[in-house]
N, C-alpha and C positions, 0 to 999 in steps of 0.2 A: 546509474551514473552510465553515459555512452562509453564504448570502446574507443581508446586512442587509434586502433586500427581503422575505424570507420571514417575517421577524419583525413588518414592517409590515403585512403582507396576512393572514398567518395564524399566529395566536400559538398557537390550540388544537392545530393541526396538529404544531408543534414540541413542544408540552407531551406530547401523545399519542405521539408517536415517541420522545421521551426516557423515556416510562414504558415503552414496549416494550423499551428497551434498558437499562430497570433503572438509568438514571442519576438520582441522587439531588439533585443540587445544582441543583434547577429555579428557584431564585431567581435564577440568573443570565439567564433569559429575561427577567423584569421588569427588573433592572439594565440589559441590553442595550437594551431598548425605552426606557427612561427617559433613558440616555446619548444614544440617537437623537434623542429628542424636543428635547434640550437642543442637540445639535450641530446640528439643522436650524433651530432658533431663531436660532443664532449665525451660521449660513450666511446666513440671509436678510438679519440686520444687517450682516454683512459686505458682502454684495453691494450693500445699499442706501448703505453708505458709499462703497464704490468708485465706484458711480454718482454719488452726491452730490460726490465729489470731482471727478471728471471733469467734471461738469457746471460746477461752480464755476470750473474751471481756465478752462474755454472763456469763461465771463462775465469773469473777471479780465482777460483779453485784449480783449473787447468793450469793457469799462468803460475801459481805458487807452487804447483808441483814441480814446474819444469825450473824453478829459481828465478822467474821474471818477476822480481818484486817491484820494480818499478813501473811494469805495465800493470800489474795486478792494483797497484794503488790509482794509477790513472782511471782504470776502469771502475775501481771504488768511489771516486770522486765523481764520476757520471751517475754512477748508480743513487748516490746521495742526492743529486740534482734531479734526476728522475722521480724520486721519492717525494721530493719537496713538490715538484710540480704536480706530481699525482694528488696529493693533499689537497692542493687549490683546485683543481678538476674536480676531486670529490665533493668539495664543499660547494662549488659552483652548481655540480650535477643535482645535489640536495636541493637547494634553492630553487633550480629549475623544476624540479619534480614536484616540490611543494606548490610552487607557483601554477603549474600545469593543473594539479589536483583541485586546487582552489577554483580553478576556472572551469573545470569539467564538472564539478558538483552544481554549478549555476545555471546549467543548462538543462531544460527537461528531456523527458524521453521522446522520442520521434515517433508519430502516430503511424497506425498500420494503414496500408493503401486503401482499405476499406473505409475509413474514416472521411466523413465529409467535410470540406470546408464549412466555415462559420465561425460566428464570434458570441453568440447567445443562445440560451435553451430553446428559443424559437426556431434555430437553425438544426436542432436534432431529428433525427428521422424515424418515425414510427415503423417499427419492425413488425408487430403484430399485436393485436389486443384479443382479451378474451372475457369471458363471466359476462353477467346480466346485470343490467343496472337496477337497483332498488327501486320500486315505487311507493315512496313515503307519502303520508298523509300532509297536510298544508301545515299542521302543528309538530314538524319534524324539529328535533332539538340536535344542537351541535354537541359535540362529546363533552366539553367542559359543563354543560347545563345537565346531560345525562349523568355526569359523575356527582354532580351536587345533589341530583334527585334520589340517586341511590347509594349516597354514600362511598363512592368507589375512590375517590382521590380527592385530596387537599391542596390547593395551590397555594393559598394564603399562608397554610401551616408550613408549608415548605420555605416560604419566603421568611417566616418568622424564624425558622431553624437555622437555614443557612442563607438563602437570597433567592432572587427570581430565577426561575428555570429549574427548580429542586422540588418537583412534587412529592408529595407523601402518598403513597398508596396505601388503602386500608381496606379491611373486611374482604368482599367479593372482588374487589380492585386488585388487591394483593394477590389475591386467590387464582385470578385471571393473569395475571404477569407470571405466576411460577407455573401454570399450565401453560402458557405460550411456551416458556423457556424448555421446559422438558418434552413438550412435544416437538419443538423444532430439533432439538440436541437428537432425540430417539430418531427422527426422520433422516436425520444426517447419518447416525451410526448405522442405521439400516442399509444406508447407500455406500457403506465400506470407509466411512470416515473415521478416524482414531480421535477419541475425546480427549482433551487436555483442558486442565485447570490451571491457567497460566498466573504468574504475578499479575497485580493490577497497576503497578508501577514498573517503569523501566529505566535504564540509565541511557546516557547519551548516545552510547555505542549502539545500542538498540534502535533508538528513535532515528539515528542517522542512516542505519541499515535499511530501513523501510522508507526513507526520505520524509520522515516527519520532519526531520533537521536537515539544513536548515530552512526548507521551504515554509513549514507550518509552525515554526516556533511560538509565534504569537498567539495561536490557537489552541495550545496546550497550557495545563496548569504545572506549574513547575515547582518542585519541593526544593526550595533553593538551598537550604543547608547541607542536603545530602545530594544534591545534583539528580535527584530523581524526576521522571515525569510521570503524571497520571496519564493512563493511557487512552487514546481517543477511540481505539477499538482494538478487539483481540488480535487482529493481524498483526500487531506490532511484536508482542511477546512470541506468538505461535511462530511467524516465520523465522524468527531469530532463534528458534530452537536447532536450527540446521546451519546456524552461522559459523563459517571456518571449517564444513564438515564437507567430505567426497563422499558422495552417495553412490552405492554400487548401482550400475545401471539396470540390474533386474528389479531393484527395489523401486523404480519408478514407474508411477508417479507415487508421490508420497501425499495421502490425503489426511487432512487433520481439521478438526472442529473444536470449538470452545464457546462457551458463554462467559462474558464479562460486563461488567458496567463500564459505560464508556463516558469519558469526561472531556467538554469542548467548550472553550471559551465562548464560541460564536460571537466574537467581537464585530460590534456594528449591526447586529441582528436587531431589528426593531418594527413595529406595526402589526397589522392584522396578520400577516402570515405567521407569526409566532406566537399566537395565542393558544393557551392550552398545551396539549402534547405537540403542536405543530413542529416548534423549534425548543429544546431544552439544553439545559448543561450537563445532565448526568441521565443517561438512560441506558436499558439493558439491550443487548443485541448478541446474537450467536453468529457466528462467522465461519466460512468454509475457506480453507486454504489448500492449494495443490502446489507441488514442486515438480515440474514437468520434464521431459525430455523436448527440447525444442523441435524435434521433429514433429510432433502432434500435439503441441500445446495448444493450438487452434482448434482443433477437434474437441480436445478436453474442454474449451473455453465455452463451446458449445453445448458440451454435456452438462456444465454448471449451470449454463442460462435455463436448460430444459430442467434441471433438478430445482431451482429456485420457482420455475414457471409452475411446476406441478404441486409445490408446497402452497402458493398464492391460489391455485386453483382448489385445492384441497379446504381452505378457508372459505371459498364461495364468494371471493370478493372479485369486482371488475377490474381489470388490469390492462396495462399497456406495457409494451417493451420499447425502450427508445435506444437508437444507436448514438451515441453523443458525437457532436461535431468537434472539430480541434479546439476551437475556443472555449468550450465547456467542459473539457476534460480535464482531468487532474494532471498535476506536474508529472507523475511518474509512470502514467499508464499509456500503454500503445493501443489499445483498443477497450472501451467500456460500453457496457450496455446496462441502461437504468430500468428499474423495475417502478411503475407508479400505480397506486390504487385509487379509485375513485372515493371521494368522501362526499356522500349524497347530501348531507347536511351542509355542509359548507359548500358544495357545488364546485369542487375543485379537485385537481389530480395532485396527489402526494407521494412523493418519492419514499420507497421503503426499501429499495436495496439498488446497489452497484456491484455489479460482476465485471471483473477486469483481467486483462492479460499484461503483465508488465515486462515481459519478454525478459531480458537480463539485466534491466535497470536497476532493480534492486539486488538480484544476487551477485552481481559484479561489485557492489559495496561490500556485501555480507561475505563474499568468497563461497558460495553454495555451489558445489561443483559436481560432475560426475566424470566417470571414465568411459569412454565409447568404446566399441568394439575394436578399434586399432590401437588402445590403450592410450589414447589422447586426452587429456582433461579439458573440459568444457562447462560453460557455465550453464545451470539449469535455469528454466524459465519458471518464474513465479505468477502465481494466479490467486485471485481471492474474491469472495464475494458475501454480501450479507444473507443470511438464511435463518431469520430475518431480523430487521431492526425493530423494536417492539413498540415505540410510541406512535408512530402514525398508523401501523397496522390496528394497535388497540383502539385508536380514535375512529378507525374506519369499521373496524367490528362493532362498536358500539352505535355508531350512527347509523350504519347501513342496515343493522338487523334489530332496530328498535320498533316495538308494537305498543300497542296500548296496554299490553298485558306484561311488558316487560322487554328484555333484549336477550333475543334468541343466541344460543351459542353454537357455533358450526358442528355439525355431526363428527367431524375428525377430533375436534378438540374436547367433546363431552367426556370421554374416559379419564381426560388430565384435569378438567376442571369438576367433574363429579356432579354435575347437574345441567338440565337443558336449557336453563333459562336464568338470567338475573331478574330477580324481582323484588 
């Protein structure tokens, strides 16, 4: 959520940022500024009334001590009138604050100055790429055919048990899932991230804190009777660990990692791009989250990008890193880098990670703060990234490493999988 101070200081900056994100409802900016002006006027009146009541109350005592009962009664009457007016002002203030808050949460985060203009994924910038493209035979198979050949997963069985988009992993497929999760977690822990095992359902306050509500409510599975939401990513519960906490500056940055299943309705998804593991409703993912001092959060963002890049390199996958344009960014992000790996059998790039800096957009909602050297309380910056999401990583590992003798396992993953090849 944007700070109200920004609206008072730099309206043009907000409008330019919203333009870059292709946000249309810019009338909200003037609405918020107008509400704030009314609220500040009422706050001044409220403060003056409070001061008048306190001053008058002291005068009543003084007049009574002097025996001036008539003068004291007159002041008492004024105190009563001021208190009644103060109640009315306080009610109006509460209504304006609610109206202002509801308008503020409808605005997206402002993009960083380095974010390019654009509307679609075609407008994203390729920052760098790496890895070697595999040279597969003409008989190359997509991962869903490889899965059937080697008995790794069953999409129809998942459809029977739950519905479309809920694959069942089995045998060496389940083993590969487990190997990837353990490898990703250990890689993050070795880099200084503290492991968490969070709940896989959250309450509305937690979903609101990381901006899943109200922006993505239709994309989450809702347990209506209890009011809980199945998490779309471990970012949600993990970031909320520090909700309403003031972190000592010496403990920044806070580095957290967690594995979780992720649940996403993916409403409206259809066609060839969703076949197999390309888009599913339940998948496994390992997440990294950092809470950082605003002074160096963009240095930390670059470190997180390099951290994920080395992980992709260790898996031997061809990849590219994209800086997302304003129109392709999430509601809450200030700057996002997407990682894509190349699917040799499908001959297309698949997104496997997003690494983002949200600045204070999430922490302002969650009131995650720190005290700086002058003992002033400030919001921390929150950052997160996939490290990594499993479905498309597994799809590319299977497709890119297929041979006539089986599917080769990357060297880094072999100690976790226990074999060099799926056969």
